[in-house]
N, C-alpha and C positions, 0 to 999 in steps of 0.2 A: 589564416595561420593560427595555430593554437596558442593560447595565452599560457605561458609557463609560470607566471607569477601567481602564487597562491596567497590569498588573503584569509586570515583566520578570525573567526568570531567565537567568543566564549558561549557555552551552552546557555547560561543564565541570561546573558544579554540577548541572544537570539530569541529566547522565549519571550522576554519582555518586549522586544521590537515587534515580533509577530503578533503578540497579544494587543499591543497598542494600535498597530496598523489595522487589524481586524475590527477592533472596537471603534476606531475612527470611521470605519465604513459601515457602521450600523449593527454590528454583531454585539450581543450582550457580552459583558466582561466575563461571565462564567463560560459561555460558549467559546469566546475568543481564546481564553486560557486553555480550554480543552483542545481546540484545533491547533493552537501553537505547540502544546505538549506533544501532540501526535506528529506534527511536521518535524519538530526538533528531534524526536525519537528516531525518525527515519534518517536524518542527517547524522546523528550519532552512530547509528548502525552501519553507516557507509552507503545507505540507499539514497544518494544525492538526488536521484530522479523524483523522489517523493517528499523532499524536504521543504524548507521555507522558499525555495525557488518556485514552488507551485503558486505562491501567493498572487503574483501578477495575473495569472490566468484565472484564478478564482475571483479576484476582484473585478476583472473585466466582465465576468458573467454577472456579478452583483450589479455593476453600473448599468448593464444592459437590461436588467430586470428579469433575467432568466434563472437566477439563483436568489432565493429569498433569505436574507441574513437574519430576519426576525421570526421566521416560521418556527412553530413549535410542533415537533412530531407527536403523534398520538398512538396509543397502544390499545389493541383490542384482543382479548383472550379468545381463542377458538376452542381449546380444551384446557384442562388443568396444566398441561405441559407444552402447549403450542400457542403462540400468539403471533399477531402481525402488527408491525409498526408502519404507519403511514407517515412518511417523512414530510409530506406537504412541501416538497421542493426546498427543504432546508439543507444545510451542509451535511454531507454524508457522514462526517465524523460524529455529529450530534445524534443523528438517528441510529447509527450503528452502535454507538456507545450505550444508548438506551436499550437497544435490542440485546446486547451482550449482558448488560446488567440484569435485565429481566430473566434471561436464559439461565444465568448463574444462580439467581435467587430461587427460581423454580427447581433447578437441579439439586439444590441443597435439601429440598423436601422429597422430590420424586426421583432423584438420580439423574435425570436428563431434562433439558429444556431446549426448545427449538423456537426460533423467531424468524419469520420472513419479513423483509423490509421492501416497501414499494415507494415509488415516486421520490427517489433519493438522488444523491449526487456522488461524485468521486469521494472516496473516504481515505485516500492516501495509501500508505503501506499497510497491508493486511496484518503484519506481525504485531502492530500495537494492540489490535483486538485480541489476538492470541495471548499477548502479555496481560491484558485486562482479565482474561479468564484465568491465567496462571496466578495472578495476584489474588484471585478468589479461590485458589486451590483446585481449579478445574482443568480438565482436558477440553479441547474445543475443535470445531471445524468452522472455517470462515470461507465462504464463497461469495463472489460478486460477479456480475457481468459488466461489460464495458463496450465502448463504441467500436464499430467495425475497423479491423486492422489486419485480420488474418483470413486467408482463403480457407475454405474447407478443402480437404485433401482431394486433389484432382481438379479443383476450381482455380480461377485466376482473379476473381474479384474479392474485394474486402467484404466479409460477411460476419465472421465471428470476432469477438473482442479478444484482446490479449489479457484475459481475465485470470487473476491470480488464484491459485489454490493454496490455502493455508490451514495449518492445524498445529496443535501443540499438546504437550503433556508435561506434568511436573517431573523433575529429574530426581535422581538419587542423592544421597548425602554428600557425594564428592564429585559432582558433575553439573554441567549447565542443564537447564530444561531443554526438552525437545521442542524446537520451533522450526517448522517448515513453511516457507513463503516463496512460491515460485510461479512464474508465468508459463503458459503452455507453448510459448514461442521460444525460439533460440535465445532471444534477448527481449527484455521488457521494452515496450515502445518508448517509455520515458527515457531510456538510454539514448535513443535516437535524438530526442529533443535536447538532452544534455549535450551530446556531441555537437549539435547545431549551435547551441548557445556558446560553446567553448571553441568553436572553429576547428573541431577535430574530425577525423575520418572514422568510419566504423568498419569492423571486419566484414568481408564480402559474403559471409554466410548468414548474415542477420536478416537481410531484406532484398527484395527485388524492386527495381524502378517501375515506372508506369508502362514501360515496354516489355516487362517481364525479364529483364536482365539483372544479374547480380550487380550490386553497386556498393561503393565505399563512401558515397556522398550522402550525408544524412538528409539533406534537402530532397534529393531524388528519392531516397527511401520513403520519406513521408508522403510522397506522391504515388508510391507503389504499395506493396504489401509486405508485412512481416512474414517470416518463415516459421512454420510450426516445428517444435522440437520433436524428433523422432518421427517425422513424416505424418502418417495417418494417426499415430497415437496422440500427438500434440493437438491435432485437429479435433479428435474425438473428445479430448479433455475440455477444449474450448466449447464444444457443443454441450457437454455436461454442465459447465458453468451456466450456460444460457438456460438450460432446462430447470435447474434448481433455483437460480437467482431471478431469471426473467419470466419464464413461462409460469412457474408456480406462484410467483408473487403478484402477478398482474401488472408488472412493470413492462417497459419496452423490451423487446427481444428480436431475434432474427435480423440483426443489423439496424435496429431502430433506436439504439442508445446514441445520444448526441456526444460528440467528442468534447472532452473537458476544455479544449483550447478553442472551441467554437462558441462564441457568445450570442448565437442567433436564436436559440430556443432551449427550453428546459431539457435536462439530460434524461430524466426518468429511469435512473439506474435501479436495479434490484439487488438485494443481498440475501444470503441464507446463512444463518448463524445457529450453531448447536454448542451447548455446554454440557459436559458429563462429569459426574463424580468419578474419580479414579479408584475409589474403594468400594465399587459396587459388588465385586465378586471376591474380594479379599481385603484384609485390613490395609491401611495406607502404608504402613511400614513395609509390608511384604511387596506391595506394588513398587515402592521406591527402590527397594533392594533389587527387584527384577529389572527395573530401569537401569540401575547401576551396573548390573551384569551385562545388559545389552550394550551400554556405553563402552564398557571395558572391551567387549568383544569387537565392537566396531572400530574403535580407535587403535586397538592393539593387534588387529589382524595383520597378516603378512603383507608387506607393501610391494606394489609393482615397481619395476625399475624406474628410477628417477624421482620417486615420491619420498619426501622427507617425513611427512606427517599426515595422518588421516584425521579428519575433523568430523565431529557429529553435526547433523543439520542444525544450523543456527549458531554454531560455536564461533565461526569466523567473524560473524557480525558482532558477537558479544566481545570478542577480542578487540575489534575495531572501535566499539563503543567505549571501552576502557581507555583506549589511546586518545580518542577525540575528547573525552571528558578532561584529559590532561592537557592536550595541545590545542584544542579548539576545533571548530567546524571549518573545513577548507572551502573557499569560494574563489571564483575568478572575477576580474573587474567588471566584465559585462553583466554578471549576475548581481553584483553589488549595485551597479548602476540601475538595473531594472527595479530592484527592491527600493532603492532610494528615490527613484522616479515616482513610485507609488507613495512613499512617505511624503514627498514634497507636495503631492496633490491634496493631502489632507492635514498637513501641518504637523506630522509626527517627526520626532527627532530622527535624524538620519542614522543608518547602521554604521557602527564604528568597527573597524577591523585592524588587525596587526598584520604586517607583511613578512613573508618568507619566500624566498626564491628557490625552486627545486629544479 
């Protein structure tokens, strides 16, 4: 049965709790603060599947010795505009942040920077990396591969990951920035785990069970396969993520990435990150004005029946972020219990929440 009681935690307290919990598990304070910031950013945007609820699975991997909380990524330049980061099995957040920072620095001089990342781990919501580029005034592409969850079109076994495709660009003077972050499946696999945690069912078009039948049971779905969006198109996008993130980087690929909920061995995830200056072909003011025109055209176009408002990519999440900054991040009791179970193991102050029933 689904738990209808929502518990709310303030943004600042969630960040402090996550930072302290990570630090108590051997992560440096600097890295812990970065990881916490990224997880809380996901919660604020309404991407609950990639928020602080991920901490128990990450820490299980740390305790098993398959994710190194103290590893320091290293960067080697291949050309003036291309580099590779070896994560050395560190947190994916740390390695990918280094990669995006370098890509943005290079792009300031050369107009574009590209960084491949190998031997990494799950880096949470891709949109935080897009936001890192936006904060530096850059457009970006962010690719990653992930553990098998999706069949190739026509197949029935898990082979490709539900690997997100993300990109972004600065917006105009009266619009939000363009932020796209989407999975090539009908739904992100994290939504299945979220439904399982919360005792909820899933829509029957999200996944198949182990017998190849549509299911509304999240546990059965996790034993089966996710369904690609758009049939062969979603499947092809998942293959593309593996080419750019796995094959190119030298990381695991073709079904070889370890599931982030599996604490038996290192994940060996690969990432592909590009930063670009938006004023390469015109001045920045003109670029932003053209973005403003695009925004007005998109949100102002004639609506189909039953549609009240059209949103620009990323706009719904930005509206949700503003709401959650005011009201807090919603959790359910089972999620709070899991987080506090981790806190109790290392003597960290338990997560405090406020209650609201919906």
